[in-house]
C-alpha positions as CSV (number, residue, x, y, z in Angstrom):
1,M,-1.3,-21.6,11.6
2,R,2.2,-21.3,10.0
3,D,2.7,-22.3,6.4
4,A,6.0,-24.2,6.1
5,M,6.0,-23.7,2.3
6,S,6.1,-19.9,2.6
7,I,9.6,-18.6,1.9
8,P,9.7,-14.8,1.7
9,N,11.6,-13.3,-1.3
10,E,12.9,-9.8,-1.6
11,E,10.5,-8.8,-4.4
12,L,7.4,-9.7,-2.4
13,L,8.8,-8.0,0.7
14,V,9.6,-4.8,-1.2
15,S,6.1,-4.9,-2.8
16,V,4.3,-5.3,0.5
17,A,6.4,-2.5,2.1
18,A,5.6,-0.2,-0.8
19,A,1.9,-1.1,-0.6
20,T,1.9,-0.4,3.2
21,R,3.4,3.0,2.7
22,V,1.2,4.3,-0.1
23,T,-2.1,2.7,0.7
24,S,-2.2,4.2,4.2
25,L,-4.0,7.1,2.8
26,L,-7.1,5.0,2.0
27,P,-8.7,4.8,5.4
28,I,-8.4,8.6,5.6
29,F,-10.0,9.1,2.2
30,L,-12.7,6.5,2.7
31,E,-13.9,7.9,6.1
32,R,-14.5,11.3,4.4
33,L,-17.0,9.8,2.0
34,D,-20.7,10.0,2.5
35,R,-22.6,7.7,4.8
36,P,-22.9,4.6,2.6
37,F,-19.1,4.6,2.1
38,A,-18.1,5.4,5.7
39,T,-20.1,2.5,7.0
40,D,-18.5,-0.2,4.8
41,T,-17.1,-2.9,6.9
42,L,-14.7,-4.2,4.3
43,D,-11.4,-2.5,4.6
44,P,-9.4,-2.8,1.3
45,K,-6.2,-2.5,3.4
46,Q,-6.9,-6.0,4.7
47,G,-5.3,-7.1,1.4
48,V,-2.0,-5.7,2.5
49,E,-2.3,-7.3,5.9
50,L,-2.9,-10.7,4.2
51,R,0.4,-10.4,2.4
52,W,2.3,-9.4,5.6
53,R,0.8,-12.6,7.2
54,E,2.0,-14.6,4.2
55,L,5.5,-13.2,4.5
56,T,5.7,-14.3,8.2
57,G,4.5,-17.8,7.3
58,F,0.9,-17.8,8.3
59,A,-1.8,-19.5,6.2
60,Q,-3.9,-17.3,4.0
61,S,-7.7,-16.7,4.1
62,G,-8.6,-17.5,0.5
63,A,-12.2,-16.4,1.2
64,L,-11.2,-13.0,2.4
65,E,-8.8,-12.5,-0.5
66,M,-11.6,-13.4,-3.0
67,H,-14.0,-11.1,-1.3
68,L,-11.5,-8.2,-1.4
69,K,-10.8,-8.8,-5.1
70,D,-14.5,-8.8,-5.9
71,S,-14.9,-5.5,-4.1
72,F,-12.1,-3.5,-5.8
73,R,-14.1,-2.4,-8.8
74,L,-16.9,-1.0,-6.6
75,F,-14.4,0.7,-4.3
76,T,-12.7,2.4,-7.3
77,E,-16.1,3.5,-8.7
78,R,-17.1,5.0,-5.4
79,I,-13.8,6.8,-4.9
80,R,-13.8,8.2,-8.5
81,A,-17.4,9.3,-8.2
82,S,-16.7,11.3,-5.1
83,S,-14.3,13.7,-7.0
84,R,-13.0,14.8,-3.6
85,P,-9.5,16.1,-3.2
86,G,-7.0,13.2,-3.4
87,F,-9.5,10.8,-5.2
88,Q,-7.0,9.9,-7.9
89,A,-4.4,8.9,-5.3
90,A,-7.0,6.9,-3.4
91,A,-8.2,5.1,-6.6
92,A,-4.6,4.3,-7.4
93,A,-4.1,2.9,-3.9
94,I,-6.9,0.3,-4.7
95,D,-4.9,-0.6,-7.8
96,V,-1.8,-1.2,-5.6
97,I,-3.7,-3.6,-3.4
98,S,-5.3,-5.4,-6.4
99,T,-1.8,-5.9,-7.9
100,L,-0.5,-7.1,-4.5
101,L,-3.1,-9.8,-4.4
102,D,-2.8,-10.8,-8.1
103,R,-1.3,-14.3,-8.1
104,S,-1.2,-14.5,-11.9
105,V,2.0,-12.5,-12.1
106,D,5.4,-13.4,-10.8
107,D,7.0,-11.5,-7.9
108,V,9.4,-9.5,-10.0
109,E,6.6,-8.3,-12.3
110,R,4.4,-7.5,-9.3
111,C,7.2,-5.6,-7.6
112,C,7.9,-3.5,-10.7
113,T,4.2,-2.8,-11.2
114,I,3.7,-1.8,-7.6
115,A,6.8,0.5,-7.7
116,G,5.2,2.3,-10.7
117,Q,1.8,2.5,-9.0
118,A,3.3,3.8,-5.8
119,L,5.1,6.5,-7.9
120,R,1.7,7.3,-9.5
121,I,0.1,7.8,-6.1
122,A,2.9,10.2,-5.1
123,M,2.5,12.1,-8.4
124,E,-1.3,12.3,-7.7
125,M,-0.5,13.7,-4.2
126,D,1.7,16.3,-5.9
127,R,-1.0,17.1,-8.4
128,A,-3.6,17.5,-5.6
129,S,-1.1,19.8,-3.8
130,A,-1.0,17.8,-0.7
131,P,1.4,19.2,1.9
132,L,4.8,17.7,1.4
133,P,6.6,15.5,3.9
134,D,9.2,17.3,6.0
135,S,12.0,19.0,3.9
136,Q,10.9,17.3,0.6
137,Q,10.5,19.0,-2.7
138,S,7.9,16.7,-4.1
139,W,5.9,13.6,-3.2
140,A,7.4,11.8,-6.2
141,A,11.0,12.4,-5.0
142,F,9.9,11.3,-1.5
143,E,8.4,8.1,-2.9
144,L,11.5,7.2,-5.0
145,R,13.8,7.7,-1.9
146,A,11.5,5.6,0.2
147,Q,11.6,2.8,-2.4
148,A,15.4,3.0,-2.6
149,R,15.6,2.8,1.2
150,V,13.5,-0.4,1.3
151,F,15.5,-1.9,-1.6
152,E,18.8,-1.1,0.3
153,L,17.4,-2.5,3.5
154,V,16.3,-5.8,1.9
155,A,19.4,-6.2,-0.3
156,G,21.6,-5.6,2.7
157,S,20.1,-8.5,4.6
158,T,22.8,-11.1,4.7
159,A,21.0,-13.4,7.2
160,G,17.9,-13.9,5.2
161,F,14.4,-12.7,6.1
162,S,13.8,-13.7,9.7
163,P,10.5,-12.7,11.3
164,Q,12.3,-9.9,13.2
165,F,13.8,-8.6,9.9
166,I,10.4,-8.6,8.3
167,D,9.0,-6.7,11.3
168,N,11.8,-4.2,10.9
169,V,10.9,-3.7,7.2
170,R,7.2,-3.4,8.1
171,E,8.0,-0.8,10.8
172,E,10.1,1.2,8.3
173,A,7.2,1.2,5.8
174,G,4.8,2.1,8.6
175,M,6.8,5.1,9.6
176,Q,6.9,6.3,6.0
177,S,3.2,5.7,5.6
178,M,2.4,8.4,8.1
179,F,3.4,11.0,5.6
180,Y,0.8,9.7,3.2
181,R,-1.9,9.6,5.9
182,N,-1.1,13.1,7.0
183,G,-1.0,14.4,3.4
184,M,-4.4,12.9,2.7
185,K,-5.8,14.3,6.0
186,A,-4.6,17.8,5.0
187,L,-6.3,17.5,1.7
188,G,-9.6,16.8,3.5
189,T,-9.4,20.2,5.3
190,R,-9.3,22.2,2.1
C-alpha cells in the first residue's frame, strides 16, 4: 500500500544509499559465524529495505522495525565476540542500520551521522587489510568518492525524486556495494 504522505528528501535518499553500500558486507560476515549465528532468520539488512520502501511511498511495517531495533544489541555483541577478520566493520554496519531507523533525529543529522559511520566502516576495511576496490588507494578514499557521487546525483536532480530516479540511486548504491561484499569475502579466506 502506498503512503501518500511520504515525500522523499535528499538527506534520507543519500542516507539510504550510503547504508545500502556499506552494510552489504553484513550477510557475508554473518554467514561466516558459527551455527547459532548462521541460522538466524532475522536479517538486519531488512532495516535498509524498509527505508527504500518508505522512499518509494510504501507503508512501513512498524512491527518489523521494532523487532530489528530490539535485535541490534545482540547482533553487535555476537559480531564483536567472534573477533573474526572484519568484525569491526560488521559491527559498525549494524550501527549504520540502527541510525537509519532512528526516528528521533532529523534527516540532516541522520545523513551526517551515517556519512561518518560509513567512513568508519571503510577505515575498518583498511585496518583489516581488505583487498581494495579496483584502482583505489584506500577504502576511505573510495567511500568518500562514493558519497560525493551520490550527493552529486541527488543534488543534480531537477525533476524531483520520481520512483525511477530513486531506483537509479538504489542501483548506483548497489553497484558500489559489491566492492564491500567482495572485500569482506576476501577477508574470510585469510
